[in-house]
C-alpha positions as CSV (number, residue, x, y, z in Angstrom):
1,X,62.7,150.0,101.7
2,X,61.0,153.2,102.6
3,X,57.4,154.0,103.3
4,X,56.6,157.6,104.4
5,X,52.9,157.5,103.6
6,X,51.0,158.6,106.6
7,X,47.7,160.3,107.4
8,X,49.7,162.5,109.8
9,X,52.1,164.4,107.5
10,X,53.8,166.1,110.4
11,X,54.7,162.8,112.0
12,X,56.0,161.5,108.6
13,X,58.1,164.6,108.0
14,X,59.5,164.5,111.5
15,X,60.3,160.8,111.1
16,X,62.1,161.4,107.8
17,X,64.3,164.1,109.4
18,X,65.1,161.8,112.3
19,X,66.1,159.0,110.0
20,X,68.2,161.3,107.9
21,X,70.0,162.4,111.1
22,X,70.5,158.8,112.1
23,X,71.9,157.2,108.9
24,X,75.5,158.3,109.2
25,X,75.9,157.2,112.9
26,X,74.1,153.9,112.2
27,X,76.5,153.3,109.3
28,X,79.3,153.9,111.8
29,X,77.8,151.5,114.3
30,X,77.7,148.9,111.6
31,X,81.4,149.3,111.1
32,X,81.6,151.4,108.0
33,X,85.3,152.6,108.1
34,X,84.6,155.4,105.6
35,X,82.1,157.1,108.0
36,X,83.2,160.6,109.0
37,X,81.8,160.0,112.5
38,X,84.8,159.2,114.7
39,X,84.6,157.5,118.1
40,X,86.7,160.4,119.6
41,X,83.9,162.9,118.8
42,X,81.4,161.0,121.0
43,X,81.3,161.3,124.8
44,X,81.3,157.5,125.5
45,X,81.5,158.1,129.3
46,X,77.8,159.0,129.3
47,X,77.0,155.4,128.4
48,X,79.5,153.8,130.9
49,X,77.3,154.3,134.0
50,X,73.6,153.9,134.9
51,X,71.4,157.0,134.5
52,X,67.7,156.7,135.4
53,X,67.1,153.4,137.3
54,X,63.3,152.9,137.1
55,X,61.3,150.6,139.3
56,X,58.9,148.5,137.2
57,X,57.5,146.4,140.0
58,X,60.2,145.0,142.3
59,X,63.1,145.4,140.0
60,X,64.8,148.3,138.2
61,X,65.7,149.0,134.6
62,X,68.2,151.5,133.3
63,X,67.2,154.1,130.7
64,X,69.3,157.1,129.4
65,X,67.6,159.9,127.7
66,X,69.1,163.0,126.1
67,X,67.9,165.8,123.9
68,X,64.5,167.5,123.8
69,X,61.5,167.4,121.5
70,X,58.9,165.1,120.2
71,X,58.5,162.3,119.2
72,X,60.9,160.4,121.5
73,X,63.2,158.0,119.7
74,X,63.5,154.7,121.7
75,X,66.5,152.4,120.9
76,X,66.5,148.6,121.4
77,X,69.8,146.6,121.0
78,X,70.6,143.2,119.5
79,X,70.4,140.0,121.6
80,X,72.7,140.3,124.6
81,X,73.3,144.0,123.8
82,X,72.5,147.0,126.0
83,X,71.8,150.7,125.7
84,X,75.5,151.5,125.5
85,X,75.6,149.9,122.0
86,X,73.9,153.0,120.7
87,X,76.7,155.3,121.9
88,X,77.4,156.7,118.4
89,X,73.8,157.0,117.3
90,X,71.9,158.4,120.2
91,X,73.9,161.7,120.5
92,X,73.3,162.4,116.8
93,X,69.5,161.9,117.1
94,X,69.4,163.8,120.4
95,X,70.4,166.9,118.4
96,X,67.0,166.8,116.7
97,X,64.7,165.4,119.4
98,X,64.6,163.4,122.6
99,X,66.4,160.1,122.3
100,X,66.3,157.2,124.9
101,X,68.4,154.0,125.0
102,X,67.6,151.4,127.6
103,X,68.9,148.1,128.9
104,X,66.7,145.0,128.7
105,X,66.3,143.0,131.9
106,X,69.6,141.4,133.1
107,X,71.6,143.3,130.5
108,X,73.7,146.5,130.9
109,X,72.7,148.0,134.3
110,X,69.2,146.6,134.5
111,X,68.2,144.1,137.2
112,X,67.7,140.5,136.1
113,X,64.1,139.2,135.5
114,X,62.7,135.9,136.8
115,X,60.8,135.6,133.5
116,X,62.2,134.0,130.2
117,X,63.9,136.3,127.8
118,X,61.1,136.5,125.1
119,X,60.0,139.4,123.0
120,X,56.7,139.6,124.7
121,X,58.3,139.9,128.1
122,X,60.8,142.5,126.7
123,X,57.9,144.5,125.3
124,X,56.0,144.3,128.6
125,X,59.1,145.5,130.5
126,X,59.7,148.3,128.0
127,X,56.1,149.5,128.2
128,X,56.3,149.6,132.0
129,X,59.7,151.3,131.9
130,X,58.5,154.1,129.6
131,X,55.4,154.7,131.7
132,X,57.1,154.6,135.1
133,X,59.9,156.9,133.8
134,X,57.4,159.4,132.5
135,X,58.6,159.1,129.0
136,X,55.4,159.8,127.1
137,X,54.5,158.9,123.5
138,X,54.6,159.4,120.6
139,X,57.6,157.2,119.9
140,X,59.8,156.4,117.0
141,X,61.0,152.9,117.8
142,X,64.4,151.8,116.6
143,X,65.6,148.2,116.9
144,X,68.7,146.3,115.8
145,X,68.6,142.5,115.1
146,X,66.6,140.9,118.1
147,X,65.7,144.4,119.2
148,X,64.1,145.0,115.8
149,X,61.8,142.1,116.5
150,X,60.9,143.6,119.9
151,X,60.1,147.0,118.5
152,X,57.8,145.5,115.8
153,X,56.0,143.6,118.5
154,X,55.7,146.8,120.6
155,X,54.2,148.6,117.6
156,X,51.6,145.9,117.2
157,X,50.8,145.8,121.0
158,X,50.6,149.6,121.4
159,X,49.9,151.1,118.0
160,X,48.6,154.4,119.4
161,X,52.0,155.1,120.9
162,X,54.2,154.6,117.8
163,X,54.5,157.1,114.9
164,X,57.5,155.6,113.2
165,X,59.6,152.5,113.0
166,X,63.3,152.0,112.0
167,X,64.6,148.4,111.6
168,X,68.4,148.1,111.6
169,X,69.4,144.7,110.3
170,X,66.3,143.5,112.0
171,X,65.4,139.9,112.9
172,X,61.9,138.7,112.0
173,X,59.7,135.7,112.5
174,X,60.9,133.9,109.3
175,X,64.6,134.7,109.7
176,X,65.8,131.4,111.0
177,X,64.1,129.2,108.4
178,X,65.1,131.6,105.6
179,X,68.7,131.5,106.7
180,X,68.5,127.7,106.8
181,X,67.0,127.6,103.3
182,X,69.8,129.7,102.0
183,X,72.6,127.9,103.8
184,X,71.3,124.3,103.6
185,X,70.8,124.2,107.3
186,X,74.2,125.6,108.2
187,X,72.7,128.6,110.0
188,X,71.1,126.4,112.6
189,X,74.4,124.5,113.0
190,X,76.2,127.8,113.5
191,X,73.5,129.0,115.9
192,X,73.9,125.7,117.9
193,X,77.6,126.4,118.2
194,X,76.9,130.0,119.3
195,X,74.4,128.7,121.9
196,X,76.9,126.3,123.3
197,X,79.5,129.1,123.5
198,X,77.1,131.2,125.5
199,X,76.4,128.3,127.9
200,X,80.1,127.8,128.4
201,X,80.6,131.6,129.0
202,X,77.8,131.5,131.6
203,X,79.3,128.4,133.3
204,X,82.8,130.0,133.5
205,X,81.3,133.3,134.7
206,X,79.6,131.4,137.6
207,X,82.8,129.6,138.5
208,X,85.0,132.6,137.9
209,X,87.2,133.1,134.8
210,X,90.9,132.5,134.9
211,X,92.2,136.1,134.6
212,X,93.6,136.6,131.1
213,X,92.6,133.0,130.2
214,X,91.4,131.8,126.8
215,X,87.7,131.5,127.8
216,X,87.7,135.0,129.3
217,X,89.1,136.4,126.1
218,X,86.7,134.4,123.9
219,X,83.6,135.4,125.9
220,X,84.6,139.0,125.9
221,X,85.0,139.0,122.1
222,X,81.7,137.0,121.7
223,X,79.8,139.6,123.6
224,X,80.9,142.6,121.4
225,X,83.2,141.7,118.6
226,X,85.1,144.5,117.0
227,X,83.6,147.3,119.0
228,X,85.6,150.6,118.7
229,X,85.1,151.6,122.3
230,X,87.2,153.9,124.5
231,X,88.6,153.2,127.9
232,X,85.4,153.6,130.0
233,X,83.1,151.5,127.8
234,X,85.8,148.9,127.3
235,X,86.0,148.5,131.1
236,X,82.2,148.2,131.3
237,X,82.2,145.6,128.5
238,X,84.8,143.6,130.2
239,X,82.9,143.7,133.5
240,X,79.8,142.6,131.6
241,X,81.6,139.7,129.9
242,X,82.5,138.1,133.2
243,X,79.0,138.6,134.7
244,X,76.9,135.4,135.2
245,X,73.7,137.5,135.2
246,X,74.4,139.0,131.8
247,X,75.2,135.7,130.2
248,X,72.1,134.1,131.8
249,X,69.9,136.9,130.3
250,X,71.7,136.7,126.9
251,X,71.3,132.9,126.8
252,X,67.7,133.1,127.8
253,X,67.0,135.4,124.8
254,X,68.8,133.0,122.5
255,X,67.1,129.9,124.1
256,X,63.7,131.6,123.5
257,X,64.4,133.0,120.1
258,X,62.0,130.5,118.3
259,X,59.3,131.4,120.8
260,X,59.8,135.1,120.2
261,X,59.5,134.5,116.5
262,X,56.2,132.7,117.1
263,X,55.0,135.6,119.2
264,X,55.7,138.1,116.4
265,X,54.2,135.7,113.7
266,X,51.0,135.5,115.7
267,X,50.3,139.2,115.4
268,X,51.9,139.9,112.0
269,X,49.8,142.2,109.8
270,X,50.4,145.2,107.6
271,X,51.8,148.3,109.2
272,X,49.4,150.4,107.1
273,X,50.4,154.0,106.9
274,X,53.0,153.9,109.6
275,X,56.3,155.5,108.5
276,X,58.8,152.7,108.2
277,X,62.5,152.4,107.2
278,X,64.6,149.3,107.0
279,X,68.4,149.8,107.1
280,X,70.8,147.1,105.9
281,X,74.5,147.1,105.5
282,X,74.7,144.9,102.5
283,X,74.7,141.3,101.3
284,X,74.1,138.8,104.1
285,X,77.3,136.8,104.8
286,X,75.0,133.7,104.7
287,X,74.4,134.4,101.0
288,X,78.1,134.2,100.2
289,X,79.2,130.7,99.0
290,X,81.1,128.8,101.7
């Protein structure tokens, strides 16, 4: 679905070029084996350490920006994900304009937050981060899954700052009940199992995993299944998978998912002339019989 109607034709044209530059790497991120973009061609090491640690009021958040130009493209990852999950995409977009990936509170290299992991809190943190880091609007906001819900809420909260929106397999306020309707309630059952897995991972992380044990392996896979990462990012992923603070942040986002859905539902309205693109890989696995 594409809507490039905008009163500001320059912003719309820029947005279209940025999306065109992003499609191939986003396909690669989604696991398209036919994509010409190879992991070896990307400097993953840039994502394997913190960059700009920004104080947002007693705690710090990590943001990594590359490239130059305007608007700035801001990336938000899936639930439990971090800025490093955009390692294939950000460098391609940075060839066209400034691109920034960040870590939500408690994830990646960012400090944990005492607040619940809701979309409203994530949006509040991101707004403070961008302002404190001197990353000025206009922005093209890009969000994957849970991050897609966050960037929609950000757009509603701060409409003057956003000139384009890209939703990559995005979550929305009706996703849970739609999945349940399609699956006869199986989605919520699967979600409950995933939630319990997350709780067990956090518990084992607090106690200390048995090195090489089954739980350590399962939690590492659950954090980022099938990622085609090199040595540096693999080491960071492993460190994250045994971190209690990361699992606490990821579980908080999952525990508060319904509340985040309600927060987006409360402000939902038409985006009007805002340039918008929705990227989806294909048929939902929940639509496949069995």
